C-alpha positions in Angstrom: 0.1 0.1 0.0 2.8 2.5 1.1 4.8 1.6 -2.1 2.3 2.7 -4.6 2.2 6.2 -6.0 -1.0 8.1 -5.8 -2.2 8.4 -9.7 -3.7 11.9 -8.9 -0.5 13.2 -7.4 1.4 11.9 -10.3 -0.7 13.6 -12.8 -0.7 16.7 -10.8 3.2 16.8 -10.9 3.2 15.9 -14.6 1.0 18.6 -15.4 3.0 21.0 -13.5 6.2 19.9 -14.8 4.9 20.3 -18.5 3.4 23.7 -17.6 6.9 24.9 -16.5 8.5 23.5 -19.5 6.1 25.3 -21.7 6.7 28.7 -19.9 10.6 28.2 -20.0 10.3 27.3 -23.7 8.1 30.3 -24.4 10.7 32.7 -22.6 13.7 31.1 -23.9 12.5 30.6 -27.4 9.7 33.3 -28.1 9.5 33.3 -31.9 9.2 29.4 -32.1 6.7 29.4 -29.4 4.8 32.1 -31.0 4.7 30.0 -34.3 3.8 26.9 -32.5 0.8 28.6 -30.7 -0.4 30.2 -34.1 -0.2 26.7 -35.7 -2.2 25.1 -32.8 -4.8 27.8 -33.0 -5.1 27.1 -37.0 -5.6 23.6 -36.3 -8.2 24.1 -33.5 -10.0 26.8 -35.9 -12.2 24.3 -37.8 -13.0 21.9 -35.0 -14.1 24.7 -32.9 -16.2 26.5 -35.6 -19.4 24.5 -35.2 -19.3 24.9 -31.4 -18.8 28.8 -31.8 -21.5 29.3 -34.5 -23.7 27.2 -32.3 -23.1 29.5 -29.1 -23.7 32.5 -31.2 -26.9 30.9 -32.5 -28.0 30.2 -29.0 -27.3 33.8 -27.8 -29.1 35.3 -30.8 -32.2 33.1 -30.0 -32.2 34.0 -26.6 -32.0 37.7 -27.2 -34.7 37.4 -29.7 -37.0 35.6 -27.3 -36.2 38.2 -24.7 -37.0 41.0 -26.9 -40.2 39.2 -28.1 -41.5 38.7 -24.5 -40.8 42.4 -23.6 -42.8 43.4 -26.6 -45.6 41.2 -25.9 -45.6 42.4 -22.3 -45.7 46.1 -23.5 -48.5 45.3 -25.9 -50.7 43.7 -23.5 -50.2 46.7 -21.0 -51.0 49.2 -23.6 -54.1 47.0 -24.8 -55.4 47.0 -21.3 -54.8 50.5 -20.7 -56.5 51.3 -24.0 -59.3 49.2 -23.2 -59.7 50.9 -19.8 -59.5 54.4 -21.3 -62.3 53.5 -24.1 -64.7 52.3 -21.3 -64.0 55.4 -19.0 -64.8 57.7 -22.1 -67.8 55.7 -23.2 -69.3 56.0 -19.9 -68.5 59.7 -19.5 -69.6 60.6 -22.9 -66.5 62.6 -23.3 -64.7 62.5 -26.6 -60.8 63.7 -26.4 -59.7 66.2 -28.9 -58.1 64.0 -31.5 -59.4 65.6 -34.8 -56.6 66.2 -37.2 -57.3 69.8 -38.0 -56.7 71.2 -34.5 -53.6 69.1 -33.6 -50.1 70.3 -34.7 -47.3 67.9 -34.5 -43.9 69.0 -33.4 -40.4 67.5 -32.4 -38.6 67.9 -29.1 -35.5 69.8 -29.9 -34.2 70.4 -26.3 -34.5 68.7 -22.9 -31.9 70.0 -20.3 -30.7 67.2 -17.9 -31.1 69.3 -14.9 -34.7 70.3 -15.8 -35.7 66.9 -17.3 -39.2 66.6 -15.4 -39.9 70.4 -15.8 -39.8 71.5 -19.3 -38.9 70.8 -23.1 -38.5 72.8 -26.1 -40.1 72.0 -29.3 -39.8 73.2 -33.1 -43.0 75.0 -33.5 -43.9 78.2 -32.5 -46.3 81.4 -32.8 -45.9 81.3 -36.6 -47.6 78.0 -36.7 -50.4 78.9 -34.3 -49.0 78.0 -31.0 -50.0 80.0 -28.2 -49.3 80.2 -24.3 -51.6 77.9 -22.4 -52.3 75.4 -25.3 -52.4 71.9 -24.1 -49.7 69.5 -25.4 -50.4 65.7 -25.8 -48.3 62.5 -26.4 -50.1 59.1 -27.3 -53.5 60.7 -26.7 -52.5 61.9 -23.2 -52.0 65.4 -22.0 -48.1 65.9 -21.0 -47.8 69.5 -20.4 -48.9 73.0 -21.8 -47.1 75.7 -23.8 -45.4 78.3 -21.3 -44.0 80.7 -23.9 -43.9 80.6 -27.5 -41.5 82.1 -29.8 -42.0 82.6 -33.7 -40.6 79.1 -34.5 -40.3 77.4 -31.2 -42.1 76.9 -27.8 -41.2 75.8 -24.3 -43.6 73.3 -22.8 -44.2 73.1 -19.1 -44.4 69.3 -18.4 -47.1 67.8 -16.0 -44.3 66.3 -14.0 -43.0 69.9 -12.7 -43.9 70.9 -9.2 -44.8 74.3 -10.8 -47.6 72.8 -13.0 -51.1 73.0 -11.6 -54.2 72.3 -13.3 -57.7 71.4 -12.4 -58.8 68.0 -13.1 -61.6 65.5 -12.7 -61.8 62.0 -11.8 -64.3 60.8 -14.9 -65.9 57.6 -12.8 -67.0 59.8 -9.9 -66.8 63.5 -11.0 -64.5 64.2 -8.3 -62.5 67.6 -8.7 -58.6 68.0 -7.5 -55.3 69.7 -8.9 -52.7 68.0 -11.0 -49.4 68.9 -9.8 -45.8 67.2 -10.4 -43.0 66.9 -8.1 -39.9 67.4 -10.4 -38.8 63.7 -10.2 -41.2 62.0 -12.7 -44.3 61.6 -10.7 -47.8 63.2 -11.2 -50.3 63.6 -8.3 -54.0 64.5 -8.1 -54.0 66.8 -5.1 -56.6 68.1 -2.7 -58.7 64.9 -2.3 -60.6 64.5 1.0 -59.4 61.3 2.8 -62.9 59.7 2.7 -62.9 59.5 -1.1 -61.5 56.3 -2.6 -60.6 55.9 -6.2 -60.0 52.5 -7.8 -56.7 51.8 -10.0 -57.4 52.6 -13.6 -59.8 55.3 -13.0 -59.4 58.1 -15.8 -58.4 61.5 -14.7 -58.9 64.1 -17.5 -58.8 68.0 -17.7 -61.7 70.3 -16.2 -63.0 73.4 -17.9 -60.2 75.8 -17.1 -59.7 78.1 -20.0 -60.3 79.1 -23.6 -57.3 77.0 -24.8 -57.8 74.1 -22.6 -61.1 72.4 -23.1 -62.2 69.7 -20.5 -62.2 65.9 -21.4 -58.5 65.7 -22.3 -57.0 62.5 -20.7 -54.2 63.2 -18.2 -53.6 59.7 -16.8 -55.1 56.8 -14.8 -55.1 56.6 -10.9 -52.4 54.4 -9.8 -53.1 54.5 -5.9 -53.2 56.9 -2.9 -50.3 58.7 -1.4 -49.9 59.7 2.3 -52.6 61.8 3.9 -51.3 65.1 5.1 -53.3 68.0 6.6 -56.6 66.0 6.1 -56.1 65.5 2.3 -55.1 62.3 0.5 -52.9 62.8 -2.7 -53.5 60.2 -5.4 -50.7 59.2 -7.8 -51.5 59.5 -11.4 -49.9 57.1 -14.0 -49.7 58.9 -17.6 -50.6 56.8 -20.5 -47.8 58.7 -22.4 -44.1 57.7 -22.2 -42.7 60.7 -20.3 -39.1 59.5 -20.3 -39.2 59.1 -24.2 -40.7 62.3 -25.4 -39.7 62.7 -29.1 -42.6 64.0 -30.9 -45.7 65.7 -29.5 -49.0 67.3 -30.4 -50.3 70.8 -29.8 -53.8 71.4 -29.4 -54.4 74.7 -31.3 -57.1 77.0 -30.3 -60.3 77.1 -32.3 -60.7 80.2 -34.6 -63.4 81.6 -32.6 -61.3 81.1 -29.4 -59.5 84.1 -27.7 -56.1 85.1 -28.4 
């Protein structure tokens, strides 16, 4: 028993010896060592090729399935939101302003990082009929209003800005409140008595507040209550528009008979 060598120990010593010899050879004769390495790589290229191609194929298939799953989930969420919105509008008898003649398309040209949730600049202005106070929409939801307009540009105050205040109504219950942002991407329905209970998914739209801002423009859906303070409970409102990805918007132009 004691005279027999341990096979594991022998293999380990041989592997270590071969490694040391290869290291010594590569340092002593660098050029032949590089040639040998290149030759070995050339010899192993074709045997390894099917495995590499299979690995790339599996990675591409996995990425495609992941992207497809994300798209399906996004489509399902949008379908549910669209169904809830249509149902709420049908119950209320309110038709949001979506007629093409009154909507002016515009592109976002500037959005400062330090004011990301406060304002954006667009490439349309007073020469195209844009006026201060006009509502701005994205994906059918109001995301802000024109704060000031130049000849060929305008600045939009976003609903996520803490300076944004707008009278709003919960369509299902006709309770009034005030929409207000918090400068970090959230929208809240303020000044709601604590005894009021709203279900998630209830539509919040604009109330009648001025010539340029008609009632019934969707603002978002109730997402849940916040913390009650001073006898009032704010409710978080989830916008149907992707506020982090505003590239194109629509301005609701005033009617010809409206005030200027």
